[in-house]
VOPAGU-2260 file (C-alpha; in pm, 1 decimal, decimal comma):
REM VOPAGU-2260
SITE   aa  ch    i         X         Y         Z
SITE  MET   A    0       0,0       0,0       0,0
SITE  ARG   A    1     128,0     344,1     -89,8
SITE  ASN   A    2     139,5     632,9     153,1
SITE  HIS   A    3     -86,3     931,4     113,7
SITE  HIS   A    4      51,2    1280,1      66,3
SITE  ARG   A    5    -141,5    1561,7     230,8
SITE  THR   A    6    -119,0    1805,4     -62,1
SITE  VAL   A    7    -208,2    1539,6    -318,0
SITE  ASP   A    8    -500,2    1427,0    -103,7
SITE  ARG   A    9    -623,0    1785,5     -77,9
SITE  VAL   A   10    -594,8    1846,2    -452,1
SITE  ALA   A   11    -777,1    1520,5    -526,4
SITE  GLY   A   12   -1045,7    1615,0    -273,6
SITE  LEU   A   13   -1089,3    1956,6    -433,2
SITE  LEU   A   14   -1126,8    1805,1    -780,4
SITE  GLU   A   15   -1372,8    1543,5    -655,0
SITE  ALA   A   16   -1576,7    1808,8    -473,7
SITE  ALA   A   17   -1587,3    2024,2    -787,0
SITE  ALA   A   18   -1692,2    1728,6   -1001,5
SITE  ARG   A   19   -1983,5    1653,0    -768,4
SITE  ARG   A   20   -2121,6    2008,5    -769,1
SITE  PRO   A   21   -2204,0    2128,5   -1121,4
SITE  ASP   A   22   -2338,9    2451,1    -967,6
SITE  GLY   A   23   -2001,9    2509,4    -801,6
SITE  SER   A   24   -1868,8    2525,3    -447,7
SITE  SER   A   25   -1754,8    2822,2    -245,1
SITE  LEU   A   26   -1398,1    2839,4    -120,3
SITE  SER   A   27   -1524,2    2782,0     236,2
SITE  ALA   A   28   -1715,1    2470,7     131,7
SITE  LEU   A   29   -1407,2    2335,6     -46,3
SITE  ALA   A   30   -1193,8    2402,3     261,8
SITE  ARG   A   31   -1442,9    2214,3     480,3
SITE  ARG   A   32   -1447,9    1925,9     229,5
SITE  VAL   A   33   -1072,1    1874,8     251,8
SITE  GLY   A   34   -1038,4    1971,0     618,9
SITE  ALA   A   35    -792,3    2252,7     560,8
SITE  PRO   A   36    -775,1    2625,5     638,2
SITE  VAL   A   37    -925,1    2853,9     374,2
SITE  SER   A   38    -586,3    3024,9     329,9
SITE  SER   A   39    -420,2    2694,2     235,2
SITE  VAL   A   40    -704,7    2592,5       7,5
SITE  GLN   A   41    -699,4    2933,5    -166,0
SITE  LYS   A   42    -342,5    2872,1    -283,5
SITE  LEU   A   43    -429,2    2525,4    -414,6
SITE  VAL   A   44    -746,0    2651,1    -582,8
SITE  ASP   A   45    -556,9    2941,6    -746,0
SITE  GLY   A   46    -309,5    2692,1    -895,0
SITE  LEU   A   47    -589,4    2461,4   -1013,7
SITE  VAL   A   48    -772,9    2753,4   -1177,0
SITE  ALA   A   49    -450,8    2874,9   -1343,5
SITE  THR   A   50    -392,5    2531,6   -1497,0
SITE  GLY   A   51    -755,1    2472,9   -1597,4
SITE  TYR   A   52    -839,0    2195,7   -1354,3
SITE  LEU   A   53   -1090,2    2421,0   -1180,1
SITE  ASP   A   54   -1295,6    2706,6   -1317,8
SITE  GLU   A   55   -1410,7    3008,0   -1115,8
SITE  ARG   A   56   -1728,5    3202,3   -1180,3
SITE  ASP   A   57   -1883,7    3437,5    -927,2
SITE  ARG   A   58   -1652,3    3302,9    -654,3
SITE  ARG   A   59   -1780,9    2948,8    -708,7
SITE  TYR   A   60   -1552,8    2673,2    -827,1
SITE  THR   A   61   -1640,1    2399,1   -1073,5
SITE  LEU   A   62   -1440,5    2138,2   -1258,8
SITE  GLY   A   63   -1245,4    2305,5   -1540,0
SITE  PRO   A   64   -1162,2    2179,8   -1890,1
SITE  ALA   A   65    -816,1    2034,7   -1815,1
SITE  PRO   A   66    -949,8    1697,5   -1695,4
SITE  TRP   A   67   -1122,6    1664,0   -2033,9
SITE  MET   A   68    -785,8    1723,5   -2200,4
SITE  LEU   A   69    -632,7    1440,8   -1998,5
SITE  ALA   A   70    -917,2    1216,1   -2110,8
SITE  ALA   A   71    -854,2    1318,3   -2473,3
SITE  ARG   A   72    -487,5    1232,2   -2444,1
SITE  ALA   A   73    -583,3     896,3   -2295,5
SITE  GLY   A   74    -806,2     824,5   -2594,4
SITE  GLU   A   75   -1139,8     909,6   -2434,1
SITE  PRO   A   76   -1372,6    1157,7   -2606,3
SITE  PRO   A   77   -1301,0    1502,5   -2458,9
SITE  VAL   A   78   -1645,1    1647,3   -2526,9
SITE  PRO   A   79   -1904,6    1373,2   -2555,2
SITE  ALA   A   80   -2178,9    1620,9   -2646,4
SITE  ILE   A   81   -1998,9    1705,2   -2973,9
SITE  PRO   A   82   -1911,8    1385,6   -3159,4
SITE  HIS   A   83   -1638,9    1389,2   -3422,0
SITE  GLU   A   84   -1896,5    1295,4   -3687,1
SITE  ALA   A   85   -2071,3    1628,3   -3626,1
SITE  LEU   A   86   -1746,1    1813,4   -3695,0
SITE  ASP   A   87   -1695,2    1608,0   -4014,8
SITE  GLN   A   88   -2046,1    1686,6   -4131,5
SITE  LEU   A   89   -2005,6    2058,7   -4063,3
SITE  ALA   A   90   -1669,8    2064,7   -4244,9
SITE  ARG   A   91   -1821,8    1892,9   -4548,6
SITE  HIS   A   92   -2122,5    2125,8   -4546,9
SITE  THR   A   93   -1916,2    2446,9   -4521,6
SITE  GLY   A   94   -1609,7    2332,7   -4713,3
SITE  LEU   A   95   -1401,3    2476,0   -4429,8
SITE  PRO   A   96   -1196,4    2326,7   -4148,1
SITE  VAL   A   97   -1388,7    2294,3   -3822,0
SITE  LEU   A   98   -1199,3    2317,3   -3495,2
SITE  LEU   A   99   -1306,1    2239,5   -3141,3
SITE  ALA   A  100   -1098,9    2417,3   -2879,4
SITE  ALA   A  101   -1127,6    2464,5   -2505,2
SITE  ARG   A  102    -981,6    2718,1   -2269,0
SITE  ILE   A  103    -738,7    2568,8   -2020,7
SITE  GLY   A  104    -605,6    2839,7   -1794,3
SITE  ASP   A  105    -499,7    3121,9   -2024,9
SITE  ASP   A  106    -441,2    2885,3   -2318,3
SITE  ALA   A  107    -652,0    2752,4   -2603,2
SITE  VAL   A  108    -618,3    2380,3   -2662,8
SITE  TYR   A  109    -752,2    2212,7   -2976,1
SITE  LEU   A  110    -950,1    1905,1   -2874,8
SITE  ASP   A  111   -1077,6    1784,9   -3211,7
SITE  TRP   A  112   -1102,2    1898,0   -3573,3
SITE  ALA   A  113   -1222,0    1798,5   -3916,5
SITE  GLY   A  114   -1160,2    1909,7   -4273,6
SITE  ALA   A  115    -810,1    2045,9   -4212,4
SITE  ASP   A  116    -533,9    2020,8   -4471,6
SITE  GLU   A  117    -237,9    1791,4   -4404,4
SITE  GLY   A  118      -4,0    2055,2   -4258,0
SITE  PHE   A  119    -268,2    2188,3   -4025,4
SITE  ASP   A  120    -370,8    1835,5   -3931,2
SITE  VAL   A  121     -12,7    1752,3   -3831,6
SITE  ALA   A  122       5,9    2061,2   -3608,4
SITE  LEU   A  123    -329,5    1988,9   -3448,6
SITE  SER   A  124    -249,3    1623,5   -3392,4
SITE  ALA   A  125       6,9    1738,4   -3135,6
SITE  ARG   A  126    -283,9    1890,4   -2939,3
SITE  VAL   A  127    -164,1    2244,2   -2995,9
SITE  ARG   A  128    -176,1    2452,5   -2681,2
SITE  ALA   A  129    -116,3    2824,8   -2717,3
SITE  PRO   A  130    -195,4    3143,6   -2525,8
SITE  LEU   A  131    -549,0    3263,9   -2599,6
SITE  PRO   A  132    -441,0    3571,7   -2799,5
SITE  ASP   A  133    -210,9    3364,2   -3024,8
SITE  THR   A  134    -471,0    3161,4   -3215,5
SITE  ALA   A  135    -802,8    3231,8   -3386,3
SITE  ALA   A  136    -982,7    2985,8   -3159,7
SITE  GLY   A  137    -813,8    3141,4   -2858,2
SITE  ARG   A  138    -932,2    3487,3   -2959,0
SITE  VAL   A  139   -1288,2    3358,0   -2989,7
SITE  LEU   A  140   -1261,5    3209,8   -2640,5
SITE  LEU   A  141   -1106,5    3534,5   -2515,8
SITE  ALA   A  142   -1392,9    3736,4   -2664,2
SITE  HIS   A  143   -1642,6    3536,9   -2457,8
SITE  LEU   A  144   -1474,1    3609,5   -2123,9
SITE  GLY   A  145   -1601,8    3877,6   -1890,8
SITE  PRO   A  146   -1444,3    4223,9   -1932,9
SITE  ALA   A  147   -1217,5    4202,1   -1627,9
SITE  GLU   A  148   -1091,6    3852,2   -1717,1
SITE  ARG   A  149   -1039,6    3956,7   -2082,9
SITE  LYS   A  150    -830,4    4253,3   -1968,7
SITE  ARG   A  151    -626,6    4038,5   -1727,5
SITE  VAL   A  152    -548,3    3783,2   -2000,2
SITE  ALA   A  153    -457,6    4057,8   -2249,7
SITE  LEU   A  154    -224,0    4226,8   -2002,0
SITE  ALA   A  155     -63,0    3894,2   -1910,5
SITE  ALA   A  156     -13,5    3806,2   -2278,0
SITE  HIS   A  157     160,4    4137,5   -2338,0
SITE  GLU   A  158     360,1    4133,0   -2014,1
SITE  GLY   A  159     173,9    4428,6   -1865,6
SITE  ASP   A  160     204,2    4655,0   -2172,2
SITE  PRO   A  161    -125,8    4845,2   -2157,4
SITE  GLY   A  162     -94,7    4972,1   -2515,7
SITE  ALA   A  163     -49,0    4625,7   -2664,6
SITE  ALA   A  164    -324,6    4485,7   -2441,9
SITE  ALA   A  165    -562,9    4763,0   -2552,0
SITE  ALA   A  166    -481,3    4694,7   -2917,7
SITE  LEU   A  167    -561,8    4326,8   -2866,3
SITE  LEU   A  168    -889,2    4408,9   -2692,1
SITE  ASP   A  169    -988,3    4651,7   -2970,9
């Protein structure tokens, strides 16, 4: 039998708690769930949000998209509600490549695609992960963030340069 590790146990508990509450959990509820002080849990939660394992909306935490990405890499369908056949059909109908991307932290990650040319297909097959402002899909995801989060991501992408961030946001 392997030994437990307190931090690993807490992280696993946070992810399990988030997975069980589709409406989200408060930071206090998460801290109670793992039996740790809110200050300790805040640091863990911040790291999990930054890496996409948790998502935060209105100070409630839910499971983020990163676990789906792990499932995709393991050969499981990352987004069961959007089957690959639907992407194929849309690509055939439009005559254009169709891409499915998710936000993980401040990055866009392509999960699936159809109708791409060979060069693009090779790049996507590596599960391209890039900062949101660096790809078309990432900019779409960025556009759907709230104003404060959009500004934070833009400033982070341009290392705090307000002019470059403003140009991106325009």
